[in-house]
TILO-573510 format. One record per residue: residue number from 1; residue in one letter; x, y, z of N, C-alpha, C, O in turn. Coordinates in steps of 0.001 Angstrom, whole numbers, plus 500000, padded with zeros to 6 digits. Example, Ala and Ser with C-alpha at 12.3 -4.5 7.8 and 13.67 -1.06 7.14 Angstrom:
<roses>
{rose 1 A {513190 494310 507800} {512300 495500 507800} {513200 496700 507800} {514236 496681 508465}};
{rose 2 S {512850 497750 507080} {513670 498940 507140} {512900 500030 507870} {513409 501138 508039}};
</roses>
This chain:
<roses>
{rose 1 X {547535 841556 309002} {549175 841762 309848} {549588 843368 309672} {549696 843975 308606}};
{rose 2 X {549760 843809 310832} {550252 844797 311276} {551371 845509 310228} {552325 844755 310416}};
{rose 3 X {551802 846436 309304} {553251 846680 308652} {554051 846912 309393} {555204 846554 309153}};
{rose 4 X {553718 847632 310629} {554850 848585 312104} {555710 847379 312123} {555259 846312 312539}};
{rose 5 X {557103 847514 311631} {558715 847010 312101} {558438 845439 310689} {559393 844665 310755}};
{rose 6 X {557283 844970 309522} {557948 844510 308504} {559124 844178 308141} {560027 845013 308199}};
{rose 7 X {559260 843420 307876} {560476 843190 306934} {560566 842688 305356} {560389 841490 305132}};
{rose 8 X {560793 843443 304448} {560958 843437 303845} {561930 843148 302618} {562712 844033 302268}};
{rose 9 X {561883 841624 301798} {563309 841639 301157} {562898 842417 299645} {561842 842214 299046}};
{rose 10 X {563894 843264 299233} {563794 844257 297933} {564932 843392 297503} {566017 843221 298059}};
{rose 11 X {564416 842833 296296} {565540 841548 295142} {565468 842483 293648} {564491 842404 292902}};
{rose 12 X {566868 843518 293305} {566262 844257 291913} {567646 844414 291766} {568327 844603 292774}};
{rose 13 X {568320 844349 290317} {569735 844477 289928} {570164 845800 289703} {571320 845985 289324}};
{rose 14 X {569270 846901 289911} {569409 848209 289509} {569424 848512 291145} {568689 848217 292088}};
{rose 15 X {571077 849514 290912} {571383 849262 292736} {570867 851179 292746} {570843 851698 293862}};
{rose 16 X {570560 851924 291729} {569813 853052 292166} {568109 852779 292446} {567699 853557 293307}};
{rose 17 X {567215 852006 292000} {566050 851569 292454} {566245 850772 293893} {565520 851181 294800}};
{rose 18 X {566993 849861 294153} {567192 849145 295583} {566990 850742 296514} {566161 851051 297370}};
{rose 19 X {568064 851474 295942} {568054 852387 296971} {566975 853101 297650} {566661 853195 298837}};
{rose 20 X {566388 853687 296320} {565572 854199 296117} {564254 853957 296916} {563576 854735 297586}};
{rose 21 X {564096 852518 296610} {563304 851487 297360} {563082 851609 299172} {562145 851770 299953}};
{rose 22 X {564552 851424 299234} {565207 850980 300137} {564454 852188 301431} {563733 851980 302407}};
{rose 23 X {565115 853601 300772} {564818 854242 301707} {563645 854842 301822} {563407 855379 302904}};
{rose 24 X {562797 854891 300926} {561309 854990 300904} {560368 854055 301994} {559565 854410 302857}};
{rose 25 X {560855 852644 301539} {559943 852009 303150} {560997 852040 303957} {560840 851056 304680}};
{rose 26 X {561900 852536 304245} {562089 852619 306151} {561616 854003 306609} {561469 854312 307792}};
{rose 27 X {561363 854915 305420} {560836 856497 306001} {559131 855820 306627} {558623 856072 307720}};
{rose 28 X {558498 854846 305411} {557297 854888 306180} {556827 853729 307073} {555716 853394 307483}};
{rose 29 X {558192 853187 307245} {557874 852477 308744} {558441 850898 308669} {558136 850238 309662}};
{rose 30 X {559243 850170 307614} {559128 849159 307520} {560919 849139 307685} {561622 850148 307635}};
{rose 31 X {561472 847550 307913} {562453 847377 307800} {562741 846439 306676} {562079 845483 306271}};
{rose 32 X {563940 846952 306240} {564739 846492 304644} {566149 845898 304683} {567251 846206 305138}};
{rose 33 X {565545 844821 303935} {567023 844361 303327} {567132 843741 301966} {566362 842946 301427}};
{rose 34 X {568521 844396 301412} {568192 844436 299716} {569159 843417 299155} {570275 843278 299655}};
{rose 35 X {568569 842398 297680} {570044 842126 297350} {569898 842383 296014} {568885 842844 295489}};
{rose 36 X {570910 842084 295474} {571332 842479 293867} {570734 841274 293048} {569847 841727 292325}};
{rose 37 X {570832 840333 292932} {570726 839184 292781} {569703 837812 292838} {569313 837405 293932}};
{rose 38 X {569464 837409 292079} {568084 836145 292868} {569533 835038 293417} {569396 834278 294375}};
{rose 39 X {570577 835116 292789} {571876 834411 294330} {572024 834650 295669} {572521 833981 296575}};
{rose 40 X {571456 835820 295626} {572043 837058 296708} {570718 836523 297630} {570791 836077 298774}};
{rose 41 X {569772 836652 297005} {568599 837180 297454} {568293 835375 298154} {567947 835389 299336}};
{rose 42 X {568399 834015 297531} {568538 832774 297885} {569312 833008 299490} {568690 832890 300546}};
{rose 43 X {570715 833343 299397} {571372 833017 300504} {570773 833982 301890} {570785 833671 303081}};
{rose 44 X {570239 835303 301201} {569481 835698 302954} {568200 834856 303119} {567897 834543 304270}};
{rose 45 X {567498 834497 302210} {566368 833384 302530} {566744 832263 303552} {566125 831880 304545}};
{rose 46 X {567705 831926 303128} {568159 830439 304034} {568318 830930 304911} {568546 830109 305799}};
{rose 47 X {568359 832735 305536} {568954 832531 307111} {568207 833178 307951} {568233 832967 309164}};
{rose 48 X {567138 834413 307129} {566300 834800 307515} {564866 834738 306951} {564585 834196 305882}};
{rose 49 X {563838 835447 307913} {562549 834794 307550} {562375 836745 307390} {562896 837721 307929}};
{rose 50 X {561157 836455 306148} {560303 837981 305517} {559242 837545 305678} {558685 836453 305795}};
{rose 51 X {558861 839363 305662} {556963 839599 305628} {557063 839512 304304} {556249 838662 303942}};
{rose 52 X {557677 839980 303333} {557085 839726 301865} {558722 840572 301408} {559606 841285 301881}};
{rose 53 X {558239 839762 299975} {559526 839949 298776} {558628 840821 297977} {557452 840861 297617}};
{rose 54 X {559913 841617 297849} {559660 842782 296503} {560781 842808 295275} {561824 843463 295274}};
{rose 55 X {560287 841910 294215} {561044 841025 293230} {560825 841676 292143} {559675 841860 291741}};
{rose 56 X {562256 842274 291283} {561997 842340 289670} {562110 841453 289056} {562844 840546 289449}};
{rose 57 X {561418 841360 287826} {561065 840074 287209} {562647 840537 286150} {563593 839750 286198}};
{rose 58 X {562745 841624 285405} {563947 841157 284503} {565433 841586 285122} {565877 842729 285230}};
{rose 59 X {565924 840618 285410} {567108 840281 286243} {568032 839120 285349} {567570 838091 284857}};
{rose 60 X {569551 839609 285278} {570194 838920 284977} {570165 837690 285793} {569810 837566 286965}};
{rose 61 X {570628 836751 284915} {570329 834554 285526} {569641 834380 285750} {568845 834405 284811}};
{rose 62 X {569205 834116 286706} {567477 833874 287348} {566743 835292 287299} {567161 836295 287877}};
{rose 63 X {565347 835208 286359} {564627 836279 286413} {563456 835687 287856} {563299 834650 288500}};
{rose 64 X {562786 837207 287806} {561832 836823 289194} {561145 836119 288826} {560591 835700 289842}};
{rose 65 X {560737 835632 288003} {559682 834601 287569} {559823 833241 287515} {558893 832437 287452}};
{rose 66 X {561423 832895 287551} {561723 831641 287604} {562090 831514 289243} {561901 830394 289719}};
{rose 67 X {562461 832274 289908} {562745 832783 291387} {561844 831913 292085} {561991 830776 292533}};
{rose 68 X {560349 833147 292066} {558949 833577 292677} {558772 831466 292301} {558545 830717 293251}};
{rose 69 X {558907 830984 291058} {558217 830000 290913} {559254 828678 291869} {558558 827782 292347}};
{rose 70 X {560222 828604 292032} {561316 828330 292729} {560733 828416 294142} {560048 827607 294770}};
{rose 71 X {561165 829535 294438} {560254 829922 296585} {558848 829398 296637} {558440 829057 297747}};
{rose 72 X {557922 829263 295445} {556958 828485 296141} {557000 827166 296318} {556003 826450 296401}};
{rose 73 X {557998 826845 296374} {557989 824938 296530} {558282 824852 298221} {558444 823878 298957}};
{rose 74 X {558276 825816 298396} {559247 825979 300099} {558800 826982 300808} {558436 826859 301978}};
{rose 75 X {558784 828359 299985} {557756 829225 300951} {556617 829848 300623} {556270 830202 299496}};
{rose 76 X {555901 830003 301892} {554360 830886 301639} {554919 832343 301353} {554184 832962 300583}};
{rose 77 X {556120 833096 301812} {556244 834115 301639} {555706 835552 300663} {556249 835875 299607}};
{rose 78 X {554705 836180 301203} {554112 836862 300147} {555168 837543 298724} {556223 838077 299067}};
{rose 79 X {554942 837509 297689} {555832 838421 296771} {554991 838867 295940} {554044 838226 295483}};
{rose 80 X {555399 840466 295582} {555232 841463 295280} {556022 841347 294012} {557157 841144 294445}};
{rose 81 X {556104 841356 292654} {556870 841398 291653} {556367 842704 290656} {555231 843039 290321}};
{rose 82 X {558142 843483 290222} {558056 844500 289587} {558613 844363 288180} {559367 843462 287813}};
{rose 83 X {558170 845328 287462} {558522 844428 285617} {558638 845639 284804} {557671 846368 285022}};
{rose 84 X {559325 846055 284084} {558770 846932 282789} {557811 846629 282043} {557170 847525 281494}};
{rose 85 X {557472 845164 281842} {556677 844311 281125} {554927 844321 281982} {554471 843639 282900}};
{rose 86 X {554240 845627 280995} {552422 845402 281398} {551742 845189 281025} {550672 845769 281207}};
{rose 87 X {551999 843702 279847} {551387 843036 279047} {550619 841985 280041} {551049 841466 281071}};
{rose 88 X {548841 841777 279154} {548308 841196 280405} {548940 839561 280185} {548763 838885 281198}};
{rose 89 X {549547 838915 279198} {550210 838082 279337} {551424 837718 280265} {551746 836555 280510}};
{rose 90 X {552026 838761 280728} {553217 839068 281793} {552176 838707 282503} {551855 837523 282606}};
{rose 91 X {551482 839744 283113} {551339 839468 284288} {550472 838452 284755} {550282 838165 285936}};
{rose 92 X {550005 837973 283852} {549522 836265 284002} {550578 835424 284474} {550614 834695 285466}};
{rose 93 X {551736 835735 283276} {552745 834584 283830} {553137 834462 285226} {553321 833430 285870}};
{rose 94 X {553267 836046 285704} {553642 836301 287166} {553053 835439 288094} {553518 834470 288695}};
{rose 95 X {551541 836153 288111} {550840 835334 289185} {550771 834320 289151} {550765 833978 290334}};
{rose 96 X {550657 832868 288125} {551154 832018 287707} {552036 831542 288238} {551801 830447 288749}};
{rose 97 X {552938 831901 288328} {554195 831478 289227} {554439 831778 290689} {555473 831681 291350}};
{rose 98 X {553053 832222 291069} {553108 832012 292621} {552874 833434 293292} {552592 833585 294481}};
{rose 99 X {553039 834496 292325} {553306 835773 293127} {552090 836458 293943} {551038 835857 293726}};
{rose 100 X {551992 837224 294559} {550629 837845 295339} {549969 839025 294863} {548866 839363 295290}};
{rose 101 X {550741 839797 293810} {550686 840566 293167} {552196 841306 291876} {553420 841177 291895}};
{rose 102 X {551440 841882 291137} {552207 842483 289790} {551994 844232 289847} {550984 844927 289955}};
{rose 103 X {553061 844469 289754} {553392 846105 289638} {554199 846193 288670} {555301 845679 288477}};
{rose 104 X {553174 847321 287696} {554457 847642 286036} {555259 848755 286239} {554570 849774 286283}};
{rose 105 X {556142 848907 286343} {557172 849934 286189} {556740 850824 285183} {556238 850161 284275}};
{rose 106 X {556716 851919 284967} {557400 852576 286588} {556096 853061 287070} {555187 853136 286243}};
{rose 107 X {555842 853449 288471} {554749 853024 289111} {555192 854588 290503} {556295 855117 290640}};
{rose 108 X {554160 854853 291128} {553814 856295 292515} {554625 855007 293254} {554626 853801 293003}};
{rose 109 X {555489 856025 294543} {555710 854728 295252} {554561 854677 296332} {554303 853783 297138}};
{rose 110 X {553942 855894 296118} {552657 855397 297190} {551842 854095 296366} {551837 853250 297261}};
{rose 111 X {551333 853621 295485} {550804 853172 294770} {551505 851591 295238} {550743 850639 295408}};
{rose 112 X {552648 851471 295376} {553632 850374 295691} {553149 850243 297759} {552946 849434 298665}};
{rose 113 X {553201 851565 297470} {553328 851228 299652} {551571 850900 299707} {551288 850298 300743}};
{rose 114 X {550942 851042 299241} {549297 850722 299168} {549364 848998 298788} {548826 848013 299292}};
{rose 115 X {550085 849152 297910} {549988 847159 297729} {550468 846524 298752} {549866 845740 299486}};
{rose 116 X {551795 846934 298818} {552333 846021 299997} {551583 845875 301636} {551863 845019 302475}};
{rose 117 X {550666 846883 301750} {549405 847104 302666} {548907 846492 302369} {549230 845437 302916}};
{rose 118 X {548171 846367 301739} {546754 845140 300958} {547053 844316 301511} {546586 843980 302599}};
{rose 119 X {548409 843469 300547} {549123 842166 300826} {549118 841668 301858} {548660 840530 301962}};
{rose 120 X {549791 842577 303336} {550791 842721 304367} {548876 841848 305137} {548815 840787 305758}};
{rose 121 X {548173 842378 304929} {546701 842925 305858} {546115 841330 305515} {545593 840557 306318}};
{rose 122 X {546351 841135 304221} {545688 839649 303488} {546668 838488 304694} {546168 837364 304754}};
{rose 123 X {547498 838625 305274} {549053 836966 305321} {547681 837044 307171} {547576 837606 308262}};
{rose 124 X {547246 836389 306597} {547059 835304 308226} {547629 835884 309452} {548630 836561 309222}};
{rose 125 X {547340 835826 310480} {548546 836260 311840} {548165 835180 312734} {547103 835109 313352}};
{rose 126 X {549186 834289 312751} {549014 832879 313214} {549194 833233 314747} {550147 833943 315070}};
{rose 127 X {548299 832756 315714} {547882 832928 316874} {548832 832050 318076} {549109 830863 317908}};
{rose 128 X {549048 832433 318672} {550076 832404 319998} {549459 832156 321138} {548734 832963 321721}};
{rose 129 X {549777 830782 321587} {548727 830235 322373} {549509 831351 324222} {550662 831695 324484}};
{rose 130 X {548478 831497 324849} {548762 832421 325818} {549004 831526 327004} {547981 831063 327507}};
{rose 131 X {550207 831174 327577} {549895 830527 328529} {549049 830854 330303} {548790 831945 330811}};
{rose 132 X {548920 830105 330603} {548091 830098 331676} {548338 830910 332813} {547587 831805 333200}};
{rose 133 X {549530 830539 333396} {550635 832053 334063} {551924 832128 333587} {552583 831238 333049}};
{rose 134 X {552241 833326 333844} {552969 834133 333676} {554169 834500 334819} {553763 835265 335693}};
{rose 135 X {555336 834148 334926} {555942 834277 336366} {556886 835928 335715} {557352 836323 334646}};
{rose 136 X {556760 836408 337047} {557503 837642 337523} {558244 837724 338568} {557936 838290 339617}};
{rose 137 X {559389 837087 338297} {560145 837041 339618} {558848 836243 341226} {557982 835552 340689}};
{rose 138 X {558771 836254 341917} {558170 836040 343005} {556385 836097 342713} {555579 835826 343604}};
{rose 139 X {556153 836328 341904} {554359 836753 341420} {554117 835991 340384} {554913 835777 339470}};
{rose 140 X {553312 835672 340457} {552747 834734 339480} {551216 835576 338714} {550256 836013 339349}};
{rose 141 X {551383 835598 337383} {549463 836145 336629} {549528 835212 336282} {550431 834443 335950}};
{rose 142 X {547896 835201 336364} {546902 834521 336098} {546309 834854 334623} {545551 835823 334640}};
{rose 143 X {546478 834313 333475} {546378 835515 332480} {545041 834573 332195} {544950 834699 330974}};
{rose 144 X {544342 834016 332450} {542977 833253 332427} {542272 834263 333028} {541870 835177 332308}};
{rose 145 X {541955 834289 334651} {541912 835230 335449} {542035 836466 335439} {541230 837222 335983}};
{rose 146 X {543172 836875 334750} {543742 838077 335533} {543528 838590 336698} {542859 839595 336935}};
{rose 147 X {544416 837523 337890} {544571 837906 338750} {546488 837737 338826} {547333 837338 338025}};
{rose 148 X {546531 838302 340291} {548126 838347 340421} {548831 837749 341592} {548487 838305 342635}};
{rose 149 X {549848 836641 341788} {549629 836285 343043} {550897 836054 343700} {551863 835887 342956}};
{rose 150 X {551111 836005 345146} {552820 836042 345179} {552415 834772 346480} {551993 835044 347604}};
{rose 151 X {552674 833445 345961} {552684 832296 346610} {551455 832178 346397} {550856 832239 345324}};
{rose 152 X {550757 831866 348261} {549328 831673 347784} {548589 832515 348220} {547598 832092 348815}};
{rose 153 X {548771 834029 348100} {547842 835111 348615} {547876 835741 347229} {548956 835929 346668}};
{rose 154 X {546435 836152 346530} {546109 837220 345673} {546594 838631 346145} {546474 839043 347299}};
{rose 155 X {547013 839143 345370} {547396 840626 345306} {546247 841534 344684} {545687 840979 343739}};
{rose 156 X {545792 842729 344976} {544643 843376 344901} {545072 844229 343530} {546108 844863 343329}};
{rose 157 X {543563 843963 342386} {544231 844974 341171} {543268 845788 341037} {542210 845159 341026}};
{rose 158 X {543121 846868 340932} {542227 847794 340614} {541668 847424 339365} {542553 846724 338874}};
{rose 159 X {540981 847461 338772} {540021 847208 337292} {540925 847565 336417} {541395 846811 335564}};
{rose 160 X {541353 849276 336655} {542220 849308 335357} {543909 848958 335174} {544670 849131 334222}};
{rose 161 X {544094 848446 336404} {545699 847810 336410} {545412 846240 335820} {546199 845694 335047}};
{rose 162 X {544516 845782 336169} {543596 845300 335466} {543993 844748 334027} {544758 843933 333511}};
{rose 163 X {542840 845847 333626} {543139 845813 332183} {544284 846217 331475} {544487 845888 330307}};
{rose 164 X {544990 846871 332098} {546264 847522 332154} {547688 846170 331954} {548663 846090 331207}};
{rose 165 X {547277 845530 332755} {548407 844319 333102} {548058 842803 331671} {548813 842029 331082}};
{rose 166 X {546478 843039 331649} {545680 842168 330519} {546511 842273 328983} {547083 841516 328198}};
{rose 167 X {546156 843799 329123} {546585 844047 327425} {548728 843876 327329} {549305 843445 326330}};
{rose 168 X {549422 844325 328572} {550283 844224 328577} {551425 842537 327985} {552431 842312 327311}};
{rose 169 X {550412 841779 328782} {551084 840558 328998} {550584 839248 327718} {550969 838091 327556}};
{rose 170 X {549430 840222 326882} {549038 840022 325709} {550188 840179 324535} {550098 839626 323439}};
{rose 171 X {551232 840986 324924} {552102 840862 323988} {553689 841213 324602} {554692 841781 324172}};
{rose 172 X {553341 840622 325677} {554541 840285 326667} {555902 840146 325360} {555745 839685 324230}};
{rose 173 X {557102 840657 325907} {558264 840715 325209} {558194 842132 323898} {559055 842661 323195}};
{rose 174 X {556511 842355 324089} {556601 843466 322348} {556422 844747 323223} {556108 844780 324413}};
{rose 175 X {556681 845776 322403} {556138 847003 323208} {555163 847942 322973} {555047 848351 321818}};
{rose 176 X {554626 848258 323610} {553142 848816 323546} {553131 850062 323761} {553611 850535 324792}};
{rose 177 X {552291 851169 322329} {552518 852451 322813} {551321 852743 323689} {550296 852094 323898}};
{rose 178 X {551886 854280 324281} {550763 855126 325069} {549260 854781 324427} {548322 854241 325014}};
{rose 179 X {549312 855277 322978} {548100 855179 322261} {547389 854218 322349} {546224 854358 322718}};
{rose 180 X {547924 852947 322020} {547088 851333 322298} {546608 851598 323369} {545409 851791 323568}};
{rose 181 X {547856 851658 324536} {547075 851464 325806} {545549 851893 325827} {544551 851290 326223}};
{rose 182 X {545788 853665 325025} {544559 854690 325701} {543493 854194 324646} {542387 854688 324869}};
{rose 183 X {543525 853494 323747} {542394 852758 323224} {542270 851647 323689} {541533 851107 322863}};
{rose 184 X {542535 850749 324635} {542685 849392 324948} {541860 849760 325835} {540905 848985 325895}};
{rose 185 X {541783 851053 326931} {542171 851094 328087} {540153 851844 327937} {539482 851692 328958}};
{rose 186 X {539510 852485 326815} {538485 852618 326671} {538793 854186 326754} {537803 854819 327121}};
{rose 187 X {539731 854831 326545} {539722 856524 326079} {540369 856928 324992} {541090 857881 324699}};
{rose 188 X {539808 855675 324285} {539875 856359 322503} {539180 857538 322179} {538168 857896 322783}};
{rose 189 X {539838 858331 320975} {539082 859544 320605} {539741 860572 321228} {540071 861626 320684}};
{rose 190 X {539912 860296 322256} {540714 861986 323018} {541404 862685 321616} {541808 862282 320525}};
{rose 191 X {541286 863937 322310} {542505 864887 321048} {543003 865874 321809} {542311 866238 322761}};
{rose 192 X {544109 866431 321606} {544438 868038 322013} {544854 867624 323616} {545412 866547 323831}};
{rose 193 X {544649 868232 324326} {545096 868443 325700} {544352 866915 326212} {545112 866224 326891}};
{rose 194 X {543168 866412 325998} {542728 865262 326476} {543634 864112 325876} {543787 863207 326696}};
{rose 195 X {544108 863954 324984} {545148 862908 325018} {546001 863042 325556} {546307 861903 325910}};
{rose 196 X {547067 864048 326116} {548122 864664 326961} {547780 864279 328216} {548593 864011 329101}};
{rose 197 X {545949 864225 328376} {545970 863958 329757} {545739 862684 329816} {545776 862249 330967}};
{rose 198 X {545465 861751 328824} {544533 860347 328647} {546504 860140 329019} {546729 859925 330210}};
{rose 199 X {547575 860190 328239} {548380 859964 328119} {549520 859633 329700} {550256 858766 330172}};
{rose 200 X {548925 861171 330024} {550284 861080 331866} {548848 859753 332841} {548968 859019 333821}};
{rose 201 X {547569 860073 331824} {546520 858847 333407} {547641 857361 333313} {548212 856888 334296}};
{rose 202 X {547767 856757 331716} {548678 855602 331624} {549927 855676 332401} {550335 854666 332975}};
{rose 203 X {550743 857098 332481} {552029 856715 332959} {551597 856717 334339} {552361 856113 335093}};
{rose 204 X {550335 857356 334994} {550171 857067 336459} {549704 855586 336915} {550079 855178 338014}};
{rose 205 X {549108 854992 336308} {548894 853679 336125} {550160 852947 336190} {550149 852064 337048}};
{rose 206 X {551044 853040 335650} {552159 851852 335277} {552868 852440 336529} {553249 851645 337388}};
{rose 207 X {553049 853606 336677} {553792 853541 338215} {553322 853169 339646} {553750 853100 340798}};
{rose 208 X {552332 852993 339003} {551151 852233 340694} {551652 850865 340013} {552598 850441 340678}};
{rose 209 X {551352 849997 338894} {551228 849033 338818} {553176 848616 338870} {553487 847501 339289}};
{rose 210 X {553732 849103 338647} {555375 848924 339288} {555381 848754 340601} {556294 848122 341134}};
{rose 211 X {554218 849371 341411} {554471 849363 342798} {554129 847868 343100} {554663 847265 344031}};
{rose 212 X {553395 847416 342431} {552959 845697 342865} {553776 844611 342120} {553529 843427 342350}};
{rose 213 X {554942 845041 341051} {555273 844492 340175} {556521 844468 340713} {556916 843438 341260}};
{rose 214 X {556944 845067 340672} {558347 845108 341135} {559477 845390 342584} {559495 846366 343335}};
{rose 215 X {560129 844461 342604} {561264 844687 343789} {561176 846216 344108} {560596 846681 345089}};
{rose 216 X {561965 847082 342949} {562154 847950 342846} {562131 848911 342062} {563096 849437 341506}};
{rose 217 X {560592 849288 341955} {560242 850484 341255} {560792 851404 340153} {560402 851769 339044}};
{rose 218 X {561918 851633 340969} {562481 852614 340381} {563643 852175 339427} {564160 852924 338598}};
{rose 219 X {563959 850990 339625} {564540 850457 338730} {564012 848774 337940} {564521 847655 337999}};
{rose 220 X {562868 849269 337292} {561934 848507 336674} {562252 847172 336303} {563191 847431 335551}};
{rose 221 X {562156 845935 336280} {562525 844812 335906} {561888 843669 334587} {562358 843060 333625}};
{rose 222 X {560776 843816 335141} {559052 843746 334718} {558648 844121 333763} {558641 843668 332619}};
{rose 223 X {558114 845393 334414} {557075 846533 333178} {557712 847751 332898} {557529 848776 333556}};
{rose 224 X {558752 847612 331548} {559854 848314 331244} {559500 849364 330060} {558840 849129 329047}};
{rose 225 X {560200 850769 330509} {560125 851284 329968} {560173 851813 328399} {560764 852874 328596}};
{rose 226 X {560010 851784 327402} {560411 851953 325797} {560911 852972 325283} {560323 853167 324219}};
{rose 227 X {561740 853791 325471} {561504 854913 325284} {561122 855222 323889} {561470 854602 322884}};
{rose 228 X {560311 856331 323965} {559977 856679 321857} {558787 856141 321809} {557969 856623 321026}};
{rose 229 X {558424 855005 322651} {557590 853920 321844} {556155 853767 323480} {555079 854338 323303}};
{rose 230 X {556296 853302 324302} {555700 853283 325255} {556150 852054 326413} {557190 852275 327034}};
{rose 231 X {555576 851079 326642} {555593 850073 328071} {555893 848447 327268} {555356 848043 326236}};
{rose 232 X {556827 847789 328050} {556699 846442 327463} {556989 845491 328866} {557964 845660 329598}};
{rose 233 X {556031 844560 329054} {555921 843626 329937} {557073 842821 329959} {556606 842058 329113}};
{rose 234 X {558260 842294 330214} {559612 841022 330424} {558873 840039 331378} {558739 840498 332512}};
{rose 235 X {558457 839023 331219} {558216 837767 331987} {559847 837165 332189} {560887 837590 331686}};
{rose 236 X {559590 835839 333265} {560855 834947 333270} {560665 834239 332261} {561492 833385 331941}};
</roses>
C-alpha cells in the first residue's frame, strides 16, 4: 500500500502529543483524524475506514491494549501502539492483543514514520476487477485490448496514446501524476531539462488524446486535469 493519502487515526489522551503527531504526519502526506480516548475512537471507527491506527496504551478508562483486543474481533486495520513502557513483557502484551507494531516513548518522529511506512507496505492491496469496457460518452474503451470504439467503428490510437489511456483507465477516478505517466511510458530516469521536456511531451499527448475522447477538448469531461498533480480519467 502506498502512503500517499493513507488515512491515519491517532488515539492519545495527551492533546499536545496529538497535535504534534498530527502536524508531523500531515506534513509527510498523510490524512489524519484524531481521538482523545477509546470512546471517541470507537465512534469514529463506526463511521470511517482508516488505513492505520496509532494508539497510545496508557489512557484513562479503556486503555490501548484493551481497545486493540476489542477492535481485533471485527477489524483488520493495522495498529501501532505507543507507550511509555518499553519492557519486554509490555511489548509482548501489546503484540498478543493484536497490534502490528509497538513503539516505546520517547521516540524520534522519523522512526515513527519509518514504522508506519513498513506497516502500510505489508498490507495487501485488494485487486479491483477491471471491467471489460469503460463508457466515455458516445465512446467505448476496451480495457483488455486497449481499443477505443465509437459504435461499431474503431478509433485509431497511436502507441503512446494506447499506453497513456491504458494507464489512466487502470486508475480511473484517481489522479495520476505526470511523473508516474513518464515512468510508465518509458521515459523514466530523466533529470533536469529532460524531466521538463518529458512533462511537456506528456501534456502534448494528453492534448492529442483529448481530441479523440472529448466532445469539446477545451472543456474536458473525461480526461481531466488535476491541478498540482497530473491527470485523471473519469468514466460514465
